[in-house]
C-alpha positions as a Python dict, from the first residue, in 0.01 Angstrom:
ca = {
    (1, 'M'): (0, 0, 0),
    (2, 'I'): (168, -338, 16),
    (3, 'A'): (506, -168, 43),
    (4, 'R'): (381, 50, 329),
    (5, 'R'): (236, -253, 508),
    (6, 'F'): (563, -441, 463),
    (7, 'A'): (763, -147, 596),
    (8, 'A'): (533, -114, 896),
    (9, 'A'): (550, -487, 966),
    (10, 'T'): (928, -478, 934),
    (11, 'A'): (955, -184, 1171),
    (12, 'L'): (727, -358, 1420),
    (13, 'G'): (933, -674, 1392),
    (14, 'I'): (1256, -486, 1452),
    (15, 'A'): (1106, -305, 1751),
    (16, 'T'): (983, -634, 1893),
    (17, 'F'): (1322, -791, 1841),
    (18, 'L'): (1502, -501, 2003),
    (19, 'G'): (1258, -507, 2293),
    (20, 'S'): (1313, -877, 2338),
    (21, 'A'): (1688, -838, 2313),
    (22, 'G'): (1678, -566, 2578),
    (23, 'T'): (1475, -793, 2803),
    (24, 'L'): (1710, -1082, 2750),
    (25, 'A'): (2013, -860, 2815),
    (26, 'A'): (1887, -727, 3148),
    (27, 'T'): (2080, -852, 3451),
    (28, 'E'): (1877, -849, 3771),
    (29, 'I'): (2069, -775, 4090),
    (30, 'V'): (1935, -744, 4444),
    (31, 'V'): (2116, -550, 4715),
    (32, 'S'): (2025, -513, 5080),
    (33, 'L'): (2111, -144, 5122),
    (34, 'K'): (2114, 176, 4916),
    (35, 'P'): (2492, 232, 4964),
    (36, 'I'): (2556, -108, 4807),
    (37, 'E'): (2330, -6, 4519),
    (38, 'L'): (2551, 300, 4471),
    (39, 'L'): (2859, 80, 4445),
    (40, 'V'): (2687, -155, 4200),
    (41, 'K'): (2583, 143, 3985),
    (42, 'A'): (2942, 273, 3991),
    (43, 'V'): (3076, -51, 3846),
    (44, 'A'): (2791, -211, 3650),
    (45, 'T'): (2698, -166, 3286),
    (46, 'D'): (2372, -5, 3175),
    (47, 'E'): (2169, -324, 3137),
    (48, 'V'): (2203, -413, 3506),
    (49, 'E'): (1881, -356, 3701),
    (50, 'V'): (1909, -318, 4079),
    (51, 'T'): (1646, -382, 4346),
    (52, 'T'): (1720, -249, 4694),
    (53, 'L'): (1554, -421, 4989),
    (54, 'V'): (1576, -178, 5284),
    (55, 'Q'): (1350, 113, 5197),
    (56, 'P'): (1404, 484, 5283),
    (57, 'G'): (1356, 565, 5649),
    (58, 'A'): (1394, 203, 5762),
    (59, 'S'): (1676, 47, 5960),
    (60, 'P'): (1870, -259, 5836),
    (61, 'H'): (1881, -381, 6195),
    (62, 'S'): (1508, -454, 6206),
    (63, 'Y'): (1360, -453, 5856),
    (64, 'S'): (1053, -651, 5747),
    (65, 'M'): (1072, -762, 5385),
    (66, 'K'): (776, -735, 5145),
    (67, 'P'): (648, -1027, 4933),
    (68, 'S'): (749, -843, 4615),
    (69, 'Q'): (1105, -822, 4746),
    (70, 'R'): (1108, -1196, 4805),
    (71, 'R'): (1011, -1240, 4440),
    (72, 'A'): (1298, -1011, 4337),
    (73, 'L'): (1538, -1235, 4528),
    (74, 'E'): (1403, -1537, 4342),
    (75, 'S'): (1477, -1383, 4001),
    (76, 'A'): (1811, -1223, 4089),
    (77, 'E'): (2132, -1343, 3928),
    (78, 'A'): (2333, -1210, 4222),
    (79, 'I'): (2247, -1086, 4572),
    (80, 'F'): (2481, -852, 4760),
    (81, 'W'): (2465, -776, 5132),
    (82, 'V'): (2711, -668, 5400),
    (83, 'G'): (2658, -983, 5606),
    (84, 'P'): (2480, -1132, 5907),
    (85, 'E'): (2636, -881, 6146),
    (86, 'L'): (2421, -605, 5995),
    (87, 'E'): (2117, -725, 5798),
    (88, 'T'): (1992, -973, 6056),
    (89, 'F'): (1653, -997, 5884),
    (90, 'L'): (1823, -1175, 5591),
    (91, 'M'): (2031, -1426, 5786),
    (92, 'R'): (1802, -1728, 5767),
    (93, 'L'): (1674, -1657, 5416),
    (94, 'L'): (2008, -1603, 5243),
    (95, 'G'): (2168, -1890, 5432),
    (96, 'G'): (1918, -2137, 5285),
    (97, 'N'): (1966, -2360, 4982),
    (98, 'E'): (1756, -2141, 4754),
    (99, 'F'): (1977, -1832, 4764),
    (100, 'R'): (2312, -1938, 4909),
    (101, 'D'): (2487, -1989, 4574),
    (102, 'R'): (2384, -1644, 4448),
    (103, 'T'): (2455, -1449, 4768),
    (104, 'Y'): (2775, -1252, 4828),
    (105, 'S'): (2874, -1107, 5164),
    (106, 'L'): (3079, -794, 5098),
    (107, 'M'): (3208, -782, 5454),
    (108, 'H'): (3367, -1124, 5431),
    (109, 'G'): (3426, -1162, 5060),
    (110, 'E'): (3265, -1505, 5067),
    (111, 'D'): (3251, -1692, 4736),
    (112, 'V'): (3366, -1399, 4525),
    (113, 'P'): (3469, -1583, 4207),
    (114, 'E'): (3823, -1574, 4083),
    (115, 'I'): (3873, -1362, 3772),
    (116, 'A'): (4078, -1504, 3488),
    (117, 'T'): (4274, -1195, 3390),
    (118, 'T'): (4617, -1045, 3436),
    (119, 'D'): (4493, -690, 3493),
    (120, 'D'): (4642, -548, 3814),
    (121, 'H'): (4320, -439, 3983),
    (122, 'H'): (4175, -788, 3962),
    (123, 'G'): (4424, -932, 4201),
    (124, 'H'): (4574, -782, 4514),
    (125, 'D'): (4485, -416, 4554),
    (126, 'D'): (4645, -130, 4741),
    (127, 'H'): (4415, -179, 5040),
    (128, 'G'): (4512, -539, 5103),
    (129, 'H'): (4193, -675, 4951),
    (130, 'D'): (4263, -1010, 4788),
    (131, 'E'): (3992, -1088, 4538),
    (132, 'G'): (3911, -1431, 4408),
    (133, 'K'): (3991, -1620, 4728),
    (134, 'K'): (3701, -1831, 4844),
    (135, 'T'): (3762, -1794, 5213),
    (136, 'G'): (3550, -1696, 5509),
    (137, 'H'): (3745, -1377, 5562),
    (138, 'D'): (3861, -1104, 5328),
    (139, 'G'): (4141, -850, 5315),
    (140, 'H'): (3931, -593, 5502),
    (141, 'D'): (4024, -766, 5827),
    (142, 'H'): (3675, -778, 5973),
    (143, 'G'): (3649, -1036, 6245),
    (144, 'D'): (3379, -1099, 6504),
    (145, 'G'): (3263, -781, 6671),
    (146, 'E'): (3388, -552, 6392),
    (147, 'D'): (3186, -247, 6293),
    (148, 'P'): (2981, -369, 5993),
    (149, 'H'): (2924, -23, 5842),
    (150, 'I'): (3215, -79, 5605),
    (151, 'W'): (3077, 124, 5311),
    (152, 'L'): (3140, 448, 5503),
    (153, 'D'): (3517, 404, 5467),
    (154, 'P'): (3605, 483, 5102),
    (155, 'A'): (3904, 248, 5110),
    (156, 'L'): (3682, -42, 5215),
    (157, 'A'): (3413, 70, 4971),
    (158, 'L'): (3665, 36, 4691),
    (159, 'G'): (3728, -321, 4801),
    (160, 'M'): (3351, -380, 4798),
    (161, 'A'): (3331, -238, 4445),
    (162, 'K'): (3604, -476, 4333),
    (163, 'D'): (3418, -768, 4484),
    (164, 'I'): (3105, -657, 4300),
    (165, 'Y'): (3308, -634, 3980),
    (166, 'G'): (3432, -987, 4043),
    (167, 'V'): (3078, -1122, 4057),
    (168, 'L'): (2936, -920, 3767),
    (169, 'S'): (3225, -1008, 3538),
    (170, 'Q'): (3150, -1379, 3578),
    (171, 'L'): (2781, -1355, 3490),
    (172, 'E'): (2672, -1484, 3151),
    (173, 'G'): (2703, -1221, 2880),
    (174, 'A'): (2907, -982, 3094),
    (175, 'D'): (3081, -698, 2908),
    (176, 'V'): (3411, -730, 3091),
    (177, 'E'): (3576, -450, 2894),
    (178, 'A'): (3305, -205, 3001),
    (179, 'L'): (3321, -330, 3359),
    (180, 'D'): (3697, -275, 3357),
    (181, 'A'): (3652, 82, 3240),
    (182, 'N'): (3383, 152, 3500),
    (183, 'L'): (3591, 16, 3786),
    (184, 'E'): (3899, 211, 3678),
    (185, 'R'): (3694, 530, 3651),
    (186, 'F'): (3541, 476, 3994),
    (187, 'E'): (3880, 414, 4155),
    (188, 'R'): (4022, 728, 3995),
    (189, 'E'): (3728, 949, 4094),
    (190, 'L'): (3712, 807, 4445),
    (191, 'S'): (4078, 889, 4500),
    (192, 'A'): (4018, 1247, 4389),
    (193, 'A'): (3716, 1272, 4619),
    (194, 'E'): (3917, 1146, 4918),
    (195, 'T'): (4181, 1413, 4858),
    (196, 'A'): (3919, 1687, 4831),
    (197, 'I'): (3726, 1571, 5139),
    (198, 'T'): (4043, 1549, 5347),
    (199, 'A'): (4113, 1914, 5269),
    (200, 'R'): (3751, 2017, 5335),
    (201, 'L'): (3749, 1854, 5679),
    (202, 'E'): (4063, 2024, 5811),
    (203, 'P'): (3861, 2294, 5998),
    (204, 'V'): (3681, 2031, 6210),
    (205, 'A'): (3990, 1837, 6313),
    (206, 'D'): (3974, 1968, 6673),
    (207, 'I'): (3598, 1939, 6727),
    (208, 'D'): (3476, 1658, 6953),
    (209, 'L'): (3221, 1454, 6761),
    (210, 'F'): (2949, 1238, 6915),
    (211, 'T'): (2720, 1000, 6729),
    (212, 'Y'): (2390, 829, 6800),
    (213, 'H'): (2543, 484, 6748),
    (214, 'N'): (2869, 346, 6615),
    (215, 'A'): (2782, 362, 6243),
    (216, 'F'): (2996, 672, 6184),
    (217, 'T'): (3318, 519, 6318),
    (218, 'R'): (3451, 407, 5980),
    (219, 'F'): (3423, 753, 5822),
    (220, 'V'): (3570, 929, 6124),
    (221, 'E'): (3869, 697, 6143),
    (222, 'H'): (3944, 717, 5771),
    (223, 'Y'): (3958, 1097, 5772),
    (224, 'G'): (4132, 1133, 6108),
    (225, 'L'): (3846, 1307, 6290),
    (226, 'H'): (3787, 1289, 6665),
    (227, 'L'): (3497, 1075, 6782),
    (228, 'E'): (3463, 1141, 7154),
    (229, 'G'): (3149, 942, 7238),
    (230, 'I'): (2862, 722, 7120),
    (231, 'L'): (2518, 765, 7273),
    (232, 'T'): (2406, 404, 7238),
    (233, 'L'): (2603, 88, 7163),
    (234, 'N'): (2293, -83, 7023),
    (235, 'P'): (2035, 132, 6837),
    (236, 'E'): (1763, -124, 6904),
    (237, 'L'): (1806, -104, 7282),
    (238, 'S'): (1793, 187, 7526),
    (239, 'P'): (2130, 247, 7695),
    (240, 'G'): (2172, 200, 8067),
    (241, 'A'): (2176, 488, 8314),
    (242, 'R'): (2551, 450, 8373),
    (243, 'H'): (2633, 479, 8003),
    (244, 'I'): (2406, 783, 7966),
    (245, 'A'): (2579, 953, 8261),
    (246, 'E'): (2921, 883, 8110),
    (247, 'V'): (2821, 1030, 7773),
    (248, 'Q'): (2670, 1339, 7937),
    (249, 'Q'): (2990, 1394, 8132),
    (250, 'K'): (3194, 1371, 7810),
    (251, 'L'): (2960, 1618, 7641),
    (252, 'R'): (3010, 1871, 7922),
    (253, 'K'): (3389, 1847, 7899),
    (254, 'A'): (3414, 1828, 7519),
    (255, 'N'): (3562, 2091, 7290),
    (256, 'Q'): (3279, 2232, 7076),
    (257, 'P'): (3077, 1911, 7104),
    (258, 'C'): (2870, 1815, 6802),
    (259, 'L'): (2615, 1534, 6796),
    (260, 'L'): (2563, 1368, 6458),
    (261, 'T'): (2218, 1213, 6455),
    (262, 'E'): (2048, 983, 6202),
    (263, 'P'): (1703, 1014, 6041),
    (264, 'Q'): (1625, 644, 6094),
    (265, 'F'): (1597, 675, 6473),
    (266, 'N'): (1373, 853, 6723),
    (267, 'R'): (1492, 1208, 6782),
    (268, 'Q'): (1310, 1257, 7110),
    (269, 'W'): (1528, 998, 7280),
    (270, 'W'): (1861, 1169, 7218),
    (271, 'R'): (1715, 1515, 7273),
    (272, 'S'): (1623, 1414, 7629),
    (273, 'I'): (1982, 1304, 7695),
    (274, 'T'): (2132, 1629, 7569),
    (275, 'E'): (1878, 1871, 7720),
    (276, 'G'): (2043, 2171, 7882),
    (277, 'L'): (2385, 2104, 7728),
    (278, 'D'): (2562, 2341, 7488),
    (279, 'I'): (2583, 2117, 7182),
    (280, 'T'): (2577, 2163, 6806),
    (281, 'F'): (2359, 1917, 6614),
    (282, 'S'): (2392, 1783, 6263),
    (283, 'T'): (2218, 1502, 6077),
    (284, 'W'): (2387, 1248, 5855),
    (285, 'D'): (2238, 949, 5678),
    (286, 'P'): (2443, 627, 5662),
    (287, 'L'): (2186, 477, 5421),
    (288, 'A'): (2223, 752, 5159),
    (289, 'T'): (1845, 794, 5132),
    (290, 'D'): (1850, 1123, 4938),
    (291, 'I'): (2146, 1040, 4715),
    (292, 'E'): (2075, 987, 4345),
    (293, 'A'): (2132, 621, 4257),
    (294, 'D'): (2359, 661, 3958),
    (295, 'R'): (2721, 588, 3877),
    (296, 'D'): (2837, 900, 4065),
    (297, 'G'): (2617, 831, 4366),
    (298, 'Y'): (2881, 697, 4598),
    (299, 'I'): (3107, 997, 4537),
    (300, 'S'): (2814, 1227, 4617),
    (301, 'F'): (2745, 1020, 4928),
    (302, 'Q'): (3098, 1075, 5060),
    (303, 'H'): (3076, 1449, 4999),
    (304, 'G'): (2737, 1450, 5173),
    (305, 'L'): (2890, 1293, 5482),
    (306, 'A'): (3159, 1563, 5481),
    (307, 'D'): (2886, 1829, 5451),
    (308, 'A'): (2717, 1689, 5763),
    (309, 'V'): (3042, 1709, 5962),
    (310, 'L'): (3112, 2062, 5842),
    (311, 'K'): (2777, 2172, 5985),
    (312, 'C'): (2934, 2108, 6325),
    (313, 'L'): (3140, 2425, 6283),
    (314, 'P'): (2995, 2702, 6504),
    (315, 'E'): (2958, 2943, 6212),
    (316, 'K'): (2757, 2684, 6016),
    (317, 'A'): (2545, 2552, 6303),
}
């Protein structure tokens, strides 16, 4: 009986210890958007826990944060966002004294810590992304007025992943060897995905694409597709009559015009603009709402974007 009690107590003690160790090992990260979560999951080790602020169906241009999300920010070891050009609801909060030292803008590479290693991918990468430089501007060459939807371009997303690696590898208790392996795997698999997607998109090379707003520009430019027009320059404001007339004229003259819409915005608005025109419609989601948030999520996200474009083909409409 005593032996059984001792064994049970020992087992309970071990379980408690392991539970405590797991709690102590957890690294809490907050990201503004689901696509950034996908990049964190691609690089991070298993003990990293991610909280995403902008919820499914919402827009990062006009999001209202919940009290529980504020508490997540307070306990986070690192906070990743694109930057003030996109998540305007975070500008004042993340610029304050409480969060500034834990916040990392992936568009500008601000305060990404230098990594003490000689491994090639920790320095200057193939895309001109210099990590470790504490400057106000990164190798992505994003100045004022640049399209902030940088995660849609896989080359820029790789730079974002490397910045994330740079931050995670400097946190206390970081398993740098595992982070190295994860980043190398992601870079290898992303390169293979780019090659496959380039081949998949060849049939739509001559189709004139139109988008609701400019979020799709990065993807289109990376894969050499033809973006003929944008319905609205600011998704929070209705476009003027002149701009609407110009877009409608382009739609009438376009070759197999296809309008790529987004689930975050009102469909009735763009349907009224395109009424009576011979147009193919497809829906894409820049916020990756339905993508599984795991280490392969970003790869799936890129293939999902290609799927949306391929639906512009007449036989798939």
